[in-house]
C-alpha distance (Angstrom), angle and dihedral (degrees) to the residues before:
residue distance angle dihedral
M1 . . .
N2 3.81 . .
I3 3.79 123.0 .
K4 3.80 120.4 -166.0
H5 3.80 125.0 -158.1
L6 3.79 111.4 177.8
S7 3.76 99.9 -45.8
V8 3.82 94.6 -32.4
R9 3.81 112.7 110.1
V10 3.81 126.1 -156.9
T11 3.80 119.8 -164.6
R12 3.80 115.3 -166.8
W13 3.81 120.8 -139.1
H14 3.77 112.2 -102.0
G15 3.72 115.6 -179.8
G16 3.74 141.0 102.7
Q17 3.79 93.4 -118.0
H18 3.77 128.7 67.9
P19 3.81 108.8 -104.0
T20 3.81 113.8 -103.1
F21 3.77 133.1 -162.5
S22 3.81 91.3 -113.5
T23 3.83 94.4 48.3
I24 3.78 93.5 49.8
T25 3.81 97.0 42.0
R26 3.81 89.9 48.4
Q27 3.82 89.1 54.1
M28 3.79 91.9 47.3
K29 3.81 92.0 49.8
K30 3.82 89.7 51.6
E31 3.81 85.7 58.5
G32 3.81 90.1 53.3
L33 3.81 94.0 -105.9
R34 3.81 126.8 140.0
P35 3.82 103.1 -140.9
Y36 3.78 126.9 -161.0
M37 3.78 128.8 -173.7
W38 3.77 129.3 -126.6
V39 3.79 130.2 -174.7
N40 3.75 126.9 -161.3
T41 3.76 139.8 -174.4
P42 3.80 124.2 -110.6
N43 3.79 117.7 -69.2
H44 3.81 94.9 4.5
R45 3.81 112.5 158.8
Y46 3.77 127.7 -149.5
G47 3.79 110.6 -157.5
V48 3.78 122.8 -119.9
R49 3.79 111.7 -77.2
S50 3.77 143.4 144.6
H51 3.78 132.6 -141.3
G52 3.77 135.3 -140.6
Y53 3.80 89.3 -128.2
D54 3.80 138.3 54.1
K55 3.80 111.1 -96.6
V56 3.81 130.1 -150.1
L57 3.81 118.4 -164.2
Y58 3.80 130.2 -179.7
V59 3.80 124.9 -171.8
I60 3.82 110.5 -134.4
E61 3.81 98.1 178.0
G62 3.78 134.2 1.1
M63 3.75 126.0 9.0
V64 3.79 138.4 -71.1
E65 3.76 131.0 -171.4
I66 3.79 118.4 -145.3
T67 3.79 114.3 -153.3
L68 3.79 124.1 -157.7
P69 3.81 104.9 -164.2
D70 3.81 95.8 -176.4
S71 3.81 90.7 62.4
N72 3.83 96.7 26.8
Q73 3.82 91.3 -123.4
R74 3.81 134.8 138.6
M75 3.79 131.2 -162.0
T76 3.80 124.0 -164.6
L77 3.80 115.8 -147.4
R78 3.79 124.5 -164.2
A79 3.80 133.3 -175.2
G80 3.80 110.7 -42.0
D81 3.80 96.1 11.4
R82 3.80 118.0 130.2
V83 3.79 131.4 -153.5
D84 3.80 125.5 -165.5
V85 3.80 112.3 -158.3
P86 3.82 115.1 -170.8
A87 3.79 120.7 -138.1
G88 3.79 113.1 -82.5
V89 3.82 97.3 22.3
R90 3.80 110.7 130.1
H91 3.79 112.2 -130.7
G92 3.79 141.3 158.7
T93 3.78 130.9 -157.2
I94 3.80 130.7 -142.0
V95 3.80 117.4 -169.6
G96 3.81 115.6 -138.8
S97 3.79 127.3 -109.2
N98 3.83 92.7 -92.4
G99 3.80 96.1 46.8
A100 3.79 124.8 -114.5
R101 3.77 143.5 -113.4
C102 3.79 114.4 -153.5
V103 3.78 140.7 173.2
E104 3.77 120.9 -146.2
A105 3.77 141.3 169.8
A106 3.77 141.2 -175.7
V107 3.78 116.5 -117.9
V108 3.78 107.6 -125.8
R109 3.78 114.0 -149.7
R110 3.81 116.0 -151.8
């Protein structure tokens, strides 16, 4: 299932197996991405920002909430869920109460 907010796209995990770091990074590499992992403590907040590149983020474990202040919307992502954030879109991130482990990458346009 895909959910679109503005130009941000969320793709929910659909698979019989729990998403793993290797499964998700393998998929990202097939798309030509160079993923890196980050881990954060419970309830950590990343302030609102935007990037000069398109961003792809997968949740491996835990939960994160993506906030879109310009449209006053929030999206909750759980293990395996993916969000694509286009360049220039302002967004914030709130890590869930159990922390989170995520993989993300910048989309390089050639």
